[in-house]
C-alpha positions, 0 to 999 in steps of 0.5 A, a space after each residue: 446491578 451490573 449489565 452484561 456487555 458483549 464488548 470484545 467477545 464478538 471481536 475476539 471470535 472474529 480475530 481468532 478464527 478469521 484469516 487476513 484479507 488480501 489488503 492485510 496479508 503482509 507481502 514481500 516487496 521487490 528490491 525496486 519497491 523496497 527502495 521506497 517502502 522498505 525491505 520488510 513484508 508489508 500489507 498492501 494497504 500500507 505499501 500504497 500509503 507509503 507510496 503516497 507519502 513518497 509521492 507527496 514528499 517528492 512532489 511527484 503529482 502532475 500539477 496540471 492533472 493531480 491524478 497523474 504521478 510523474 516517475 522519478 529515478 526510484 519510481 521508473 523501474 516500478 512503473 516502467 514508464 515516465 508517468 502513470 495515473 493513480 488508478 494504474 499505480 496499484 496494477 504496477 505495485 502488484 507486480 512488485 509484491 509477492 
């Protein structure tokens, strides 16, 4: 005898009736930010992930204090200063996402 499962039913109801939260809503990056993450609208979480990929790829973390990000020519217009902490980064990114 087959047993009843609820697989998919709860998830389908939630997905159909819910709005994307702030991290899931695609936002348009500014032209400065688009130079790093691309020009297509992206969810905030994906923007942060792409920023970290860029930072690590270009070795932009301060080796003495890994919480600091050293701005290169592409990051300088976004951050507005030569270095920021990883906690400040999201504040600066918010100004470049609409």
